[in-house]
C-alpha positions, 0 to 999 in steps of 0.5 A: 713547705712539703713534709713527708710522714711515714706511717710504719705499720707492723704485722700486729696492726700497730703504728709507730709514733715519735715524740718531738724532742726538747727545743723543737716546735711542739716539743713533747708532742707526738707525731709520725716520723718524717721530715722536709723535702729538700729542694730538688729532692723527690718526695718518696726519696725524702721519706726514705732519707728521713726514716734512715736518719730518724729511725735507722731503718732502710724502707722498701719503697715497693711497700709504700701506700698513699694515705692522706695529704694534709695542708696545714698552717702553724702560725705563719708557717704553711706546709703540706704534710703527705702521709705514706703507709710503710709496710716493710723495712730493714732494721729495728727502729730507734729514736735517733732524732726523737725523745722517744718512740712507741708502737700503738694500735690506732684506737689506743692513741689519744689524739690530744697527744699528737701534733695538730697536723698529725691528727688527720693522719690518725683519723685516716688510719682509724676510719674504714673505707665504707660509711653506710647511712640509714634511709631517711624514711626508715622506722627505728625498727627497720633501721635497726634491722638494716644496721645489724645486717650491715654489721654482719657484713663487716661495716664498722662506721655507721650513721644513725639518721632518722629524720622521720622520727622524733629525736627521743625515739631515734636516741632510744633506738641507738641506745638499744644498739650500743651493746651490739656495736661494742661487740663488733668494735663498730662506731655509730654517729648520730645525725645532728644530735650533739646532746644525744651523742654526749649522753650515749658516748657515741659520735655525731654527724653535723649538718652543714648548717651546724658547721656554720653555727658551732664555735668549737668541736662539740665532742671530746676527741675520743668521740668521732665528729663527722660533717656534711660538706658540699664545697671547699668552704664547708670543708675548711669549716669542718677542719677548723672545727676539729672534725675527724672527717667529712662527706662531700656530696653529691658526687653523682646525681641522686633521686633524693636530691634531683636538683643538686648539680653533681660534682663529678670525680675531678672536682671531688678530687681537687676539693678532697685533696686540698682538705685537711681531713679525710673525706668520704665521697657521697651521692649516688655511690655504692661499694663498687665505687670505692676504687674510684674514690680512692683514686680521687683522694677519698677516704672511701665511699658513703651512701644509703641505698648502695649500702643499706 
């Protein structure tokens, strides 16, 4: 079943969510408005029709922007949920086919209130296009300097990865940066350190080995969880665990992993498009590769040398 979801975005950066009415599957939960593509109907035409029927608005197809495609299964029902950002419409949205509607800033929405298939859409809206990672050989002091410079350049999602220092030193260094991160509205993920993330209230980036070991999401929904993935099976594990996003690597050859065969963009696109969460392209990439990543179903690009 192909389902289209419209992410209405207003001038204040708020998005519209709708509450499912009594008597429907997942009644009481919130979602992005939209509905099923009928046989023979073009997907974008279906979205126009659904937003007219559900909200009483006429949308401008020229304002559409692809966001994410989410394959999902509810029990025995499988669907492809395709989310499209809508920036222009005529009319005032009304709850014609919902218990209620609400306008919220993305970070003000509790993911737990959303239907599970809609949570990756919220994650894609929240996450930026860049995901810098501190160099593996950096000291705490050097990594702190690099991270501050990244913040000044506008980066808002960063991974604190320092395998060359003790976990305690890495955790203490991250704690010292939290006030600055807060002033910039940036999010920090500790590499592999679930206990540290719980103690500091930050996010965590899981290794592929941790994906195979963990049985449930290691942090509350309000704290970001990322994961390192290298194939479709690991992407599926990340989704099943409730991760907010994943990195998929290596897209290109890297000096740090010369023996790893690069995926290339076609394979990255195939795997990312079939994943049920936002996916960053990683491996031999920098900011200049962002358009290529977006063309190939990526949330954005992640990296070390190109960003730090």
